C-alpha positions as CSV (number, residue, x, y, z in Angstrom):
1,M,-11.9,16.5,-15.2
2,R,-10.5,18.9,-17.9
3,K,-13.9,18.9,-19.6
4,A,-15.7,20.0,-16.5
5,K,-12.9,22.9,-16.0
6,Y,-13.4,23.8,-19.7
7,G,-17.2,23.8,-19.3
8,S,-17.0,26.2,-16.3
9,Y,-14.5,28.4,-18.2
10,V,-16.8,28.7,-21.1
11,I,-19.9,29.5,-18.9
12,G,-17.9,32.1,-17.0
13,L,-16.8,33.8,-20.3
14,W,-20.5,33.6,-21.4
15,F,-21.5,35.5,-18.2
16,V,-18.7,38.2,-18.7
17,L,-19.8,38.9,-22.3
18,L,-23.4,39.1,-21.1
19,I,-22.6,41.6,-18.3
20,V,-20.5,43.7,-20.8
21,A,-23.2,43.4,-23.5
22,C,-25.8,44.8,-21.0
23,H,-23.4,47.5,-19.8
24,H,-23.0,48.7,-23.5
25,Q,-26.7,48.6,-23.9
26,R,-27.3,50.7,-20.8
27,E,-24.7,53.2,-22.0
28,K,-25.9,53.7,-25.5
29,I,-24.8,57.0,-26.9
30,I,-27.5,59.1,-28.5
31,T,-26.8,60.8,-31.8
32,L,-26.7,64.6,-32.2
33,Q,-29.7,64.5,-34.4
34,E,-31.7,62.6,-31.6
35,A,-30.6,65.3,-29.1
36,E,-31.7,68.1,-31.4
37,E,-35.0,66.3,-32.0
38,K,-35.4,66.1,-28.2
39,V,-34.8,69.8,-27.7
40,L,-37.0,70.8,-30.6
41,S,-39.9,69.0,-29.0
42,L,-39.6,70.9,-25.8
43,P,-42.3,73.6,-24.9
44,L,-39.6,76.2,-24.5
45,T,-38.2,75.6,-27.9
46,Q,-41.7,75.6,-29.5
47,K,-42.3,78.8,-27.9
48,I,-39.2,80.5,-29.4
49,N,-40.1,78.9,-32.6
50,E,-43.5,80.6,-32.7
51,Y,-42.0,83.9,-31.6
52,I,-39.4,83.7,-34.6
53,D,-42.2,82.6,-36.9
54,K,-44.5,85.5,-35.9
55,F,-42.0,88.4,-36.2
56,S,-40.5,86.9,-39.6
57,H,-44.0,86.4,-40.9
58,G,-43.4,82.6,-41.3
59,K,-40.1,82.9,-43.2
60,H,-37.8,81.7,-40.4
61,G,-37.9,79.4,-37.4
62,V,-35.7,78.4,-34.5
63,S,-32.0,77.5,-35.2
64,I,-29.6,75.3,-33.4
65,L,-25.7,75.6,-32.8
66,S,-24.2,72.5,-31.3
67,D,-21.1,71.6,-29.5
68,S,-19.9,69.0,-26.7
69,L,-19.4,69.9,-23.0
70,L,-18.2,67.8,-20.0
71,I,-20.6,68.3,-16.9
72,D,-20.3,66.3,-13.8
73,N,-17.9,64.0,-15.5
74,K,-20.6,63.1,-18.1
75,Y,-20.7,64.1,-21.7
76,F,-23.4,66.4,-23.0
77,Y,-24.4,68.0,-26.3
78,E,-24.5,71.6,-25.9
79,L,-27.4,73.1,-28.0
80,Q,-27.8,76.8,-28.5
81,I,-31.4,77.6,-29.6
82,G,-32.0,81.0,-31.3
83,Y,-32.5,83.0,-34.3
84,N,-30.1,83.1,-37.3
85,S,-30.5,86.6,-38.3
86,P,-29.0,88.2,-41.4
87,I,-26.6,90.2,-38.9
88,R,-25.7,87.4,-36.5
89,Y,-26.8,84.4,-34.7
90,E,-28.8,85.4,-31.7
91,T,-28.8,82.8,-28.8
92,Y,-31.8,82.8,-26.6
93,Y,-31.0,79.9,-24.5
94,T,-28.4,77.2,-24.1
95,L,-29.4,73.6,-23.5
96,Y,-27.3,70.4,-22.6
97,V,-28.5,66.9,-23.4
98,N,-26.6,63.9,-21.7
99,K,-25.3,61.7,-24.4
100,S,-26.0,58.6,-22.5
101,N,-29.5,59.8,-21.4
102,E,-31.6,62.1,-23.6
103,E,-34.0,62.7,-20.5
104,D,-31.1,64.4,-18.6
105,I,-31.6,67.8,-20.2
106,R,-30.0,70.9,-18.5
107,I,-30.1,74.6,-19.1
108,M,-27.9,77.6,-18.6
109,E,-29.7,79.9,-16.3
110,P,-29.6,83.3,-18.3
111,I,-29.1,85.7,-15.3
112,S,-26.6,83.5,-13.1
113,G,-25.0,81.5,-15.9
114,E,-25.3,78.4,-13.8
115,I,-26.1,75.1,-15.6
116,I,-29.1,73.4,-13.8
117,P,-31.6,70.8,-14.6
118,L,-34.4,71.9,-16.9
119,S,-37.1,70.6,-14.6
120,Q,-35.8,72.9,-11.9
121,W,-35.7,76.0,-14.1
122,R,-38.5,78.5,-14.3
123,E,-39.0,81.6,-16.4
124,D,-39.2,84.9,-14.6
125,T,-42.8,85.8,-14.1
126,S,-42.4,89.2,-12.7
127,S,-45.1,91.6,-13.5
128,Y,-44.7,94.9,-15.4
129,E,-44.4,97.9,-13.4
130,N,-45.4,101.3,-15.1
131,P,-42.5,103.8,-15.1
132,S,-42.8,106.9,-13.4
133,E,-44.5,109.8,-15.3
134,E,-41.8,112.3,-14.4
135,V,-38.6,111.6,-16.5
136,S,-35.3,112.7,-15.0
137,D,-32.2,113.8,-17.0
138,N,-30.3,111.8,-14.5
139,L,-31.4,108.7,-16.5
140,S,-29.0,107.6,-19.1
141,C,-30.0,107.2,-22.7
142,D,-30.1,103.5,-22.3
143,E,-32.2,103.7,-19.3
144,L,-34.8,106.0,-20.8
145,L,-34.9,103.9,-24.0
146,T,-35.4,100.8,-21.8
147,Q,-38.4,102.5,-20.2
148,I,-39.8,103.4,-23.6
149,V,-39.6,99.9,-24.9
150,Q,-41.0,98.3,-21.7
151,S,-44.1,100.5,-22.0
152,S,-44.4,99.5,-25.5
153,N,-46.3,96.6,-27.3
154,I,-43.3,95.2,-29.0
155,T,-43.3,91.3,-29.3
156,L,-40.5,89.6,-27.5
157,I,-39.9,86.1,-26.2
158,V,-39.8,87.5,-22.7
159,K,-41.9,90.1,-20.9
160,P,-40.9,93.7,-22.0
161,S,-40.4,94.3,-18.3
162,D,-37.6,91.7,-18.3
163,C,-35.5,93.4,-21.0
164,Y,-33.2,96.3,-21.3
165,V,-32.1,98.5,-24.2
166,V,-28.5,99.5,-25.3
167,Q,-27.9,102.3,-27.7
168,D,-26.1,101.2,-30.9
169,R,-25.8,104.3,-32.9
170,V,-27.4,107.8,-33.8
171,E,-28.2,109.1,-37.1
172,K,-29.5,112.8,-36.9
173,D,-32.8,112.4,-35.0
174,A,-32.9,108.7,-35.1
175,I,-31.6,106.3,-32.3
176,Y,-31.0,102.9,-33.2
177,A,-30.5,100.3,-30.2
178,G,-30.6,96.6,-29.3
179,V,-33.2,95.0,-27.0
180,Y,-31.4,92.5,-24.7
181,T,-32.3,90.2,-21.7
182,P,-29.9,90.2,-18.8
183,T,-27.0,87.6,-18.8
184,E,-24.1,86.9,-16.6
185,G,-20.6,87.3,-17.8
186,E,-20.0,88.4,-21.4
187,S,-22.6,91.4,-21.6
188,N,-25.2,92.1,-24.4
189,T,-24.9,88.7,-25.9
190,M,-28.6,87.7,-26.0
191,V,-30.2,90.3,-28.2
192,L,-34.2,90.0,-28.6
193,A,-34.8,92.8,-31.1
194,W,-33.6,95.9,-32.8
195,I,-35.4,99.2,-32.6
196,K,-35.5,102.8,-33.8
197,Y,-36.6,105.7,-31.9
198,N,-37.3,108.9,-33.9
199,V,-36.8,111.9,-31.4
200,R,-38.5,114.5,-33.4
201,E,-41.7,112.5,-34.0
202,A,-41.6,110.5,-30.8
203,K,-42.2,107.5,-32.7
204,L,-40.9,103.9,-31.9
205,Y,-40.2,101.3,-34.6
206,D,-39.3,97.6,-34.5
207,I,-36.6,97.1,-37.2
208,T,-35.7,93.4,-36.3
209,K,-37.0,91.9,-39.4
210,D,-36.2,94.6,-42.0
211,P,-34.7,98.0,-41.1
212,D,-36.0,99.3,-44.5
213,Q,-39.7,98.3,-43.5
214,P,-39.9,99.3,-39.8
215,I,-43.0,98.4,-37.9
216,E,-44.3,101.3,-35.7
217,L,-45.1,100.5,-32.1
218,D,-47.3,102.0,-29.5
219,F,-45.7,103.1,-26.2
220,D,-46.5,105.4,-23.4
221,K,-45.9,108.8,-24.7
222,K,-45.6,110.4,-21.3
223,V,-42.2,108.4,-20.7
224,P,-40.0,110.7,-22.8
225,V,-41.7,113.9,-22.0
226,G,-39.0,116.7,-21.0
227,Y,-36.1,114.4,-21.6
228,D,-33.0,116.0,-23.2
229,F,-32.1,113.6,-26.1
230,E,-29.6,115.8,-27.4
231,S,-27.4,116.1,-24.5
232,Q,-28.0,112.5,-23.1
233,C,-28.3,110.6,-26.4
234,G,-26.7,112.8,-29.0
235,A,-29.8,113.0,-31.0
236,N,-30.9,116.0,-32.8
237,S,-34.5,116.8,-31.3
238,Q,-35.0,120.3,-33.2
239,R,-37.0,120.4,-36.4
240,E,-35.2,121.9,-39.4
């Protein structure tokens, strides 16, 4: 009788251990390296890598900053994909990989800041609209620079029509500014490029890669006609 009870106990314990083992197998935690490899294989990340490779002439690629975050009572790796520039780390997108399920990938929506499944996210495909030929001095310096950049052939990870420009500084007849994509909350955090606009010569340059070797850009020359750069931007537009 005792042997029968002992046998039942052993069988019961064996089943418990089997259930626990199966549970642990299902709850296998993926490593940070596995999460990064998964993110690097995404079409979005590959697009960013091609963009960085193009403007850096093959010298740089996409970089990742990692952290952890609890979302819906589940632990995720937080992976910021972007460009590690000589000035600062420029985050383009923030992705989240479930530590227990590498197929559960989410993204922070750039405009709303909401974290949603990557499968539900779509890039903005709004078409470019040409700015008005008449420039009003009611436009701020940033708004005018935005129109100039949006009409240019600058290479960005987003459509030029989806970016905006913020003036950084003025040096005599040159305006230096950052090109950003809209984000919610903390402003001006997702910089896409750096540009210089020479007021006297009406020339636009991409200085993202190297300020000492600017790349001249084409843009709609009608956009800045009649604009008072001196009063609106503080740049000297008079030739010496």
